[in-house]
N, C-alpha and C positions, 0 to 999 in steps of 0.2 A: 149458646146457653139453652139448655132444655126448657120448654115453657113451664115445667114444674118448678124448677128453681126461680125463675123469673116471678112466678105467682107466689112463691113462698116469701120473697123478699118484699113483694107488694104487701102481703099480708103482715108481715113484720112491722112495716112502717104504720099501719093502721093500728095494730095492737099497742106499739110503743106511744101512739097519740091518744090511747084509751078511747077510740071512737067505735060507734057500731058501724056495719057495713052500709047502712042507710045514711048515716051522718057523714061518713067519710065521702060517699058517692056525691052527696050534696055540695060538700067542700070542693070536690073535683070537677064538678059540673057533669056528673054521669046521671043519666035519667032514672035509672032504677036503683040498683045496690051494686056493690062491688063483688057480689058472690060469684058471678061467672069468671072474673078475673082470678079470684083467689083459688078457684077449683080447677084452674087451668083450661077452661073451656074456651076462652078468648084471649087474645094478646092484649098487652096494655096499649090504649089508643095513644097516638102522638099528642093529642091535647092533654091527656092525663099526665104524660110524661112531663110536658111543659108546665102544668099546674104543680106537680111535685117539686120541680125545680124553683119555681116562682114562690110558692107558699112555704115550702119546708127545706129549701136547699138540698134537695136530693140529687145526688150526681147521677145522671142518666147512665153513665158507664158502669157505676156500681150496680144499678137496678138490673143491668143485663149481664152482670158477671164479668165485666171487662176492666174492673178497677177495684182496689181494696179500699179506696177513699169514698166514704159514704156521703158525705157532705161537702157541698161547694158553697164558699162564702162569696156571694155576689158583691162585687165592688171592692172586695178586700185584695190588698196587695199580694201578690204571688212572692213566696218566701224561699221557693226552691233554687238551687244554683242556676245561674244565668248560662254559665259556660263550664264544660267539663273537657277535659283533654284525655287522650288514650294513647297507649304505647303502639309499638310497630305490630302487635298481634291483636290489637283492637280492644284491649282491656283497659278500663279506666285507671288513670294515674291518680295518685295522692299528690296534689300540688302543694308545694311548701310556700307559706306566705311568711317571709321574715318581718320583723318589727319595722325595718326600713321600708319594704315593699308595701307593708300595710297601709302607709300613707297614701299611696296611689290607687290602693284596692277599689275603694267606693267609685271613683271616676273612671275606672276601667272595667267595671263589673260586668260588661257585656261584651268586652274586646277580647276575642279568641286569640288574636295574636299577642296580646300582652300576657295572657295566662300561660301561652306555649313558651315564652321566655323565662318563666320561672322554673326553678329546679322541681323535679318530680320523681317519685319512686312508688314502689308496690310492696305490700306485705302479704306474703302467701300463707295467711292464716285464716281459718273459718270466720273469725270475728271481723274481718275486713272484706267479706264477701256481700254480693246482692244489694249494695247500697253505694252512694257516692261519699267519699271521704276527702278531707282537705286538712293540711297541717297549718297551724299558726304559731308564731312564736309569742310568748306572753310578754307584755311590756308594762312594767309598774308592779305595785304590791297590793292592789285592791283585792286580791283573791288568796292572800296569804292567810293561813299557814299551808293551805293545800297546793297552791301554785305559787312558784317564785319567777320573779322576773328573769327573762331570757331562757326559760325552760320551753319546750315544744309540746303542744297538745294535738291530738287528732280528733277532729269533730265529724260527726256523721250528719249528712244533710237532713233537714226537717222540711216537710212540704205541706204539713197539716197543723194548724194550731191546736186541734184536739189531741195531738200526740205530746204535747208539752208535759213534762214531769217535775214536780215541784222540788224534788231532791236533786235534781241534775244540774249541771253547769252548761252555759250556752255561749258560743261565739255569736255575738249580735252585730250584724253589718247594717249600718245606717247610711245615709246619704254622704255624711262626712267623716265617719269613724268606725273602727272595729273595737268592740268592747267585749270582755269576758265577764259574765254575770250569771247568777240565778234568776229566774223569771218568775214573778208573781202575778197572776192574771187577775183582772177585775171582771168578774162575771156579769156586771151590770153595764159596763162600757166597754169601749175598745181600746182602753188604756191598759198598760202593763207597767209594773215596777221593776226595775233592774236592780237586784241587790248584790252587793259587795259582801265578801266573807269578812274583810277587815272592817271593824267597826268604825274605823275613822273616816269612812266614805259613806256619805248619805245616799239613800236610794235615788235612782233617776226615774222619773215618770214620763213615758213617751206613749204616744198613740201607736197602735199597731202599724198603721199606714207609713210611719216613718222607718220601718224595719225592711230591709231589701233582701237580706238573706239571713237564714238561722241554722247553726250548726250545733248539734248535741255533742258535748265532749264526752268522749268514751275512753280515752286513754292519754297518757303523757310520756314524753321521753324526758329523761333527766340523767345527767352526766356527774353530778357532784355527790357521789355515794358517800363520800367522807362524812358530809353532813349528818347523815342518818346513823352512822356508825361510831361517831367520835366519842360517845360515852360507854362503848362496849370494848372490854379488854378480855381477850381470849385466855390471857393467863389468869385473871381474876376468875372467870368462869370455871377454869380447871380447878382453882384453888377451892372455890365454893362447892363444886361437885365432890371433891376429895372429902371436904369437912362433912358434907351431908352423908356421905357413905359411912364415915366413922360414926356419926350420930346414930345412924340407923343400926350399926352393929352393936353399940352400947345398949340400945333400946332392947334388941331381941335377944341379947345374951344374958 
């Protein structure tokens, strides 16, 4: 990464903290100011990189342009996938986890052989590129009416807590279960509330450290299309259109 970009990211951190060059230098243990670093005259010293990580959780790889993740939560549980599988061309599979297999998922979360025994497929659409995806079968009615039991959903791997979206649904993998919920963060603590769409289910409050993997639901597969069409009659639609046309003719004639 060019030193100019490195310096620009360093300056961005200081400005976001609303610190002067002198105050920022004091925080980082620099004898003078941060001016030379921000102007690209000198590289960021290793000790400064260490302090940025220690004090502000700045990811060194982001600082040097090798990662899109700006912050590292020291001591926070990693929520990215523990195992991925690939097909014979080297492309990542979408592994399918049925309701039955879900019972053994948490205990085998790092077992590549177990994952390779599960069915897998790929979807050649742009929405399923450049990320890791996994399929899960819905079990129960806690997310009705959006998700029905036995439907399949496809989740995109989440690797950073900062990427959580309040309007999205997530597959939450804990040490003993797999849940499909919306997530409400508590900015004052490390706890989160897992929210069901079905009002009969109370929120579940857990610490982030209890979550081992997180998948953002981005699509679902459903096969019971008659449920959505049960109140639609093509004959009725045709009759209504015919009556509407006759009404229009009477109005303009």
